[in-house]
Structures are given as C-alpha cells and as structure tokens.
Backbone bond lengths (Angstrom), bond angles and torsions (degrees), N, CA, C in turn:
res aa  C-N    CA-C-N  psi(-1)  N-CA   C-N-CA  omega(-1)  CA-C   N-CA-C  phi
1 X - - - 1.446 - - 1.529 112.35 -
2 X 1.351 120.00 -47.86 1.469 118.59 178.34 1.531 112.35 -64.47
3 X 1.322 117.43 -29.07 1.462 119.69 178.68 1.519 110.55 -67.08
4 X 1.343 117.22 -37.78 1.456 120.43 177.92 1.525 111.42 -66.50
5 X 1.325 116.69 -37.67 1.461 119.83 177.60 1.513 110.12 -65.39
6 X 1.313 117.62 -40.86 1.463 121.38 178.60 1.524 111.05 -64.72
7 X 1.317 118.06 -41.54 1.468 121.51 177.98 1.523 110.39 -65.25
8 X 1.333 116.76 -41.93 1.469 119.96 177.38 1.525 111.36 -63.49
9 X 1.331 117.04 -39.57 1.460 120.07 178.61 1.524 111.08 -65.31
10 X 1.315 117.49 -43.93 1.466 120.83 179.74 1.522 110.24 -64.09
11 X 1.322 117.23 -41.68 1.470 120.24 176.97 1.525 110.78 -62.23
12 X 1.337 116.15 -44.33 1.469 119.90 179.46 1.523 110.94 -63.73
13 X 1.330 117.05 -44.33 1.463 121.18 -174.20 1.523 111.77 -72.30
14 X 1.324 118.06 -41.55 1.461 120.80 -173.57 1.524 114.52 -93.23
15 X 1.330 118.23 -22.44 1.461 119.58 -174.81 1.527 112.32 -120.98
16 X 1.313 118.49 -51.11 1.468 120.74 -173.41 1.527 113.12 -63.95
17 X 1.325 117.37 -51.25 1.463 119.80 -176.01 1.527 111.89 -68.63
18 X 1.355 120.72 -44.58 1.467 117.98 175.55 1.531 113.27 -60.38
19 X 1.335 117.67 -36.27 1.467 119.78 175.87 1.529 111.16 -66.63
20 X 1.311 117.00 -36.45 1.466 121.10 176.98 1.527 110.77 -63.82
21 X 1.320 116.94 -43.67 1.468 121.07 177.49 1.524 110.30 -64.31
22 X 1.329 116.97 -42.96 1.464 121.02 178.81 1.528 110.97 -62.02
23 X 1.323 117.72 -43.91 1.470 120.96 179.33 1.522 111.59 -65.55
24 X 1.327 117.42 -37.25 1.456 120.38 176.21 1.527 110.36 -63.07
25 X 1.331 116.77 -43.02 1.473 120.26 179.27 1.526 110.58 -64.97
26 X 1.321 116.96 -39.60 1.460 120.56 178.88 1.529 111.14 -63.13
27 X 1.313 117.07 -43.76 1.463 120.76 178.17 1.526 110.74 -65.92
28 X 1.326 117.34 -39.77 1.465 120.48 178.85 1.530 111.00 -63.85
29 X 1.326 117.73 -38.35 1.466 121.17 178.17 1.526 110.40 -67.50
30 X 1.320 117.44 -41.44 1.469 120.54 178.22 1.526 110.14 -63.23
31 X 1.324 117.37 -42.56 1.462 120.83 179.16 1.526 110.47 -64.02
32 X 1.321 117.52 -41.82 1.464 120.35 178.06 1.523 111.94 -62.68
33 X 1.316 116.72 -42.14 1.469 119.48 179.42 1.521 111.22 -64.90
34 X 1.316 117.40 -35.06 1.462 119.90 175.83 1.524 111.09 -73.96
35 X 1.327 117.16 -37.82 1.460 120.98 -179.05 1.531 111.21 -64.52
36 X 1.327 116.97 -42.90 1.457 121.09 179.98 1.525 112.70 -88.38
37 X 1.305 118.43 0.90 1.470 124.45 -179.71 1.522 110.81 51.09
38 X 1.302 116.03 53.58 1.462 121.11 -174.52 1.522 111.96 -59.28
39 X 1.313 116.78 -47.57 1.467 119.89 -177.87 1.531 111.32 -62.75
40 X 1.314 116.82 -43.49 1.465 120.56 -179.72 1.527 110.74 -66.84
41 X 1.323 116.96 -41.03 1.462 120.00 179.72 1.523 112.28 -65.04
42 X 1.319 117.61 -37.68 1.465 120.12 177.88 1.524 110.23 -69.62
43 X 1.325 116.64 -41.41 1.461 120.75 -178.80 1.525 112.44 -66.20
44 X 1.325 117.57 -35.41 1.467 121.62 -175.08 1.525 111.75 -111.63
45 X 1.316 117.29 33.05 1.462 121.21 -174.90 1.528 112.43 -60.93
46 X 1.316 118.11 -38.40 1.461 121.19 -176.74 1.527 113.13 -101.22
47 X 1.315 117.45 12.72 1.461 120.68 176.36 1.528 109.38 -82.33
48 X 1.326 117.72 151.97 1.468 119.57 178.88 1.522 111.92 -64.02
49 X 1.323 115.41 148.48 1.456 121.84 177.86 1.521 109.39 -68.52
50 X 1.311 117.16 131.90 1.459 125.03 179.89 1.530 112.47 56.71
51 X 1.327 117.45 25.66 1.466 123.92 178.63 1.530 112.51 53.70
52 X 1.308 115.84 40.11 1.466 121.61 178.35 1.522 108.74 -70.89
53 X 1.310 117.38 117.57 1.460 121.61 -175.42 1.532 112.86 -121.47
54 X 1.341 118.23 9.86 1.463 119.18 -179.72 1.518 110.25 -70.39
55 X 1.298 114.89 146.26 1.457 120.92 -177.98 1.533 108.94 -64.46
56 X 1.309 115.62 132.62 1.449 121.06 179.80 1.520 113.83 94.89
57 X 1.330 117.71 -20.88 1.460 121.28 -178.57 1.525 112.95 -106.71
58 X 1.320 116.83 -8.10 1.465 118.75 -172.96 1.528 111.73 -67.25
59 X 1.333 117.27 -35.94 1.468 119.72 177.98 1.519 111.95 -66.33
60 X 1.330 115.94 -42.99 1.466 120.26 178.15 1.526 110.11 -65.82
61 X 1.323 116.96 -40.51 1.467 120.68 -179.60 1.532 110.65 -66.03
62 X 1.321 117.47 -36.84 1.474 119.98 176.85 1.527 110.76 -66.01
63 X 1.339 115.81 -41.36 1.472 119.39 178.61 1.513 112.46 -63.72
64 X 1.320 116.24 -44.76 1.463 120.32 178.21 1.531 110.30 -64.16
65 X 1.333 116.34 -42.98 1.468 120.14 178.78 1.514 111.81 -61.99
66 X 1.344 116.70 -43.33 1.456 120.17 179.12 1.521 110.76 -63.20
67 X 1.328 116.82 -43.18 1.466 120.35 -178.78 1.526 111.58 -64.33
68 X 1.306 117.74 -48.99 1.469 121.00 -176.80 1.527 111.18 -68.28
69 X 1.315 116.83 -42.61 1.470 119.62 -179.06 1.522 111.49 -68.24
70 X 1.334 117.41 -40.09 1.467 118.91 178.49 1.527 110.72 -68.11
71 X 1.339 117.29 -34.59 1.463 120.11 176.10 1.527 110.87 -63.45
72 X 1.331 117.99 -44.19 1.468 120.11 179.76 1.536 111.56 -68.37
73 X 1.330 117.22 -33.05 1.470 119.98 177.20 1.523 109.74 -65.28
74 X 1.323 117.22 -46.32 1.465 121.22 179.48 1.526 110.31 -64.33
75 X 1.323 117.49 -41.14 1.459 121.25 178.33 1.530 110.78 -62.73
76 X 1.318 117.13 -42.20 1.461 121.70 178.72 1.524 110.60 -62.97
77 X 1.321 116.97 -45.93 1.467 120.25 179.77 1.529 110.25 -63.00
78 X 1.330 116.66 -38.19 1.464 119.63 177.32 1.515 112.39 -62.74
79 X 1.332 117.01 -42.77 1.461 120.10 178.24 1.530 111.85 -67.03
80 X 1.318 117.02 -36.45 1.472 120.37 177.74 1.523 109.98 -64.37
81 X 1.321 117.18 -43.80 1.468 120.46 178.24 1.527 110.30 -64.01
82 X 1.341 117.13 -40.35 1.461 120.71 177.84 1.526 111.45 -61.67
83 X 1.325 117.07 -43.77 1.466 120.09 178.79 1.530 110.73 -64.89
84 X 1.331 117.11 -39.27 1.467 119.74 178.03 1.525 111.31 -61.78
85 X 1.339 116.89 -47.56 1.458 119.38 -179.44 1.532 111.72 -66.21
86 X 1.315 117.27 -39.90 1.461 119.41 178.57 1.523 111.78 -65.31
87 X 1.323 116.96 -41.14 1.469 118.81 179.98 1.526 111.22 -69.06
88 X 1.333 117.60 -39.91 1.466 119.19 176.87 1.524 111.21 -65.57
89 X 1.332 116.68 -38.20 1.461 120.03 176.19 1.514 112.28 -65.59
90 X 1.325 116.39 -38.30 1.459 120.25 178.29 1.525 110.96 -67.02
91 X 1.320 117.26 -40.35 1.467 120.17 177.42 1.524 110.29 -64.83
92 X 1.345 116.80 -43.42 1.467 120.01 178.61 1.527 110.88 -63.98
93 X 1.331 117.54 -42.05 1.464 120.21 178.42 1.523 110.70 -63.50
94 X 1.334 116.66 -39.01 1.462 120.68 179.07 1.534 110.62 -63.57
95 X 1.331 116.16 -43.91 1.461 118.94 -176.54 1.533 112.38 -73.69
96 X 1.331 118.01 -29.32 1.467 120.74 -178.73 1.522 113.47 -93.98
97 X 1.313 118.11 0.84 1.465 120.98 179.01 1.527 112.86 -58.68
98 X 1.325 121.23 -43.85 1.476 119.37 178.95 1.531 112.44 -62.47
99 X 1.311 117.48 -33.71 1.460 119.81 178.40 1.522 110.08 -65.48
100 X 1.326 116.11 -43.09 1.458 119.31 179.03 1.518 112.14 -67.06
101 X 1.317 116.76 -38.13 1.475 120.19 -177.99 1.524 110.96 -70.00
102 X 1.331 117.02 -45.61 1.456 119.71 -174.66 1.520 113.87 -86.11
103 X 1.320 117.95 -3.96 1.468 118.52 179.02 1.525 111.68 -84.97
104 X 1.333 117.08 -15.03 1.477 118.63 -178.84 1.483 111.46 -100.84
C-alpha cells in the first residue's frame, strides 16, 4: 500500500502537474491568438483599415491598416513568447522545488 502511494505521488509530481501547466499554457496561447485575431490580421495585413474604399483615401487606409495590424501581430507574438517562458519557468520551478527545500 505505501508503495502505491509513493508511485502515485511520483506520477502526480513528475507527470500530472507539468502536463497541467503545459495544457494551461496551450489554452492561454489559443485564447490570445483568438483575442488578437492573429489569423485574420495576417490574412488581411495589406487590406485597407475599416474597408475604406473612397478615392484618395485608400493609400492612407492601407498604411493605417498595415501599421495597426502589424502592431497587433507583434504584440500577440510577444505575449505568446512571454507565456511560453513563464510556463517553462513554472515547470522548472515545480520540478526543482524539492532540491531547494531539501538543500537547506
């Protein structure tokens, strides 16, 4: 019986919790990509902002659209990288916690 508890604890500590953190990060990245409309922004990067089609304004609308969409794409990629580093750091901190606790 104590051996089964030890095996369950090791499975929980080394596999279950890191997978839980990884799944949370994956869901957070998917939500961010939907929130910033990454796919739509990449697909319509050179389209005019707000579909402005009046003569004389289309060049300005394309420039504004390109600037705003590229800014949101860069911001989205930055947040995705931040979530990746935070989740990897959290997994590393979780796995190295026993070393820190028992070394003092």
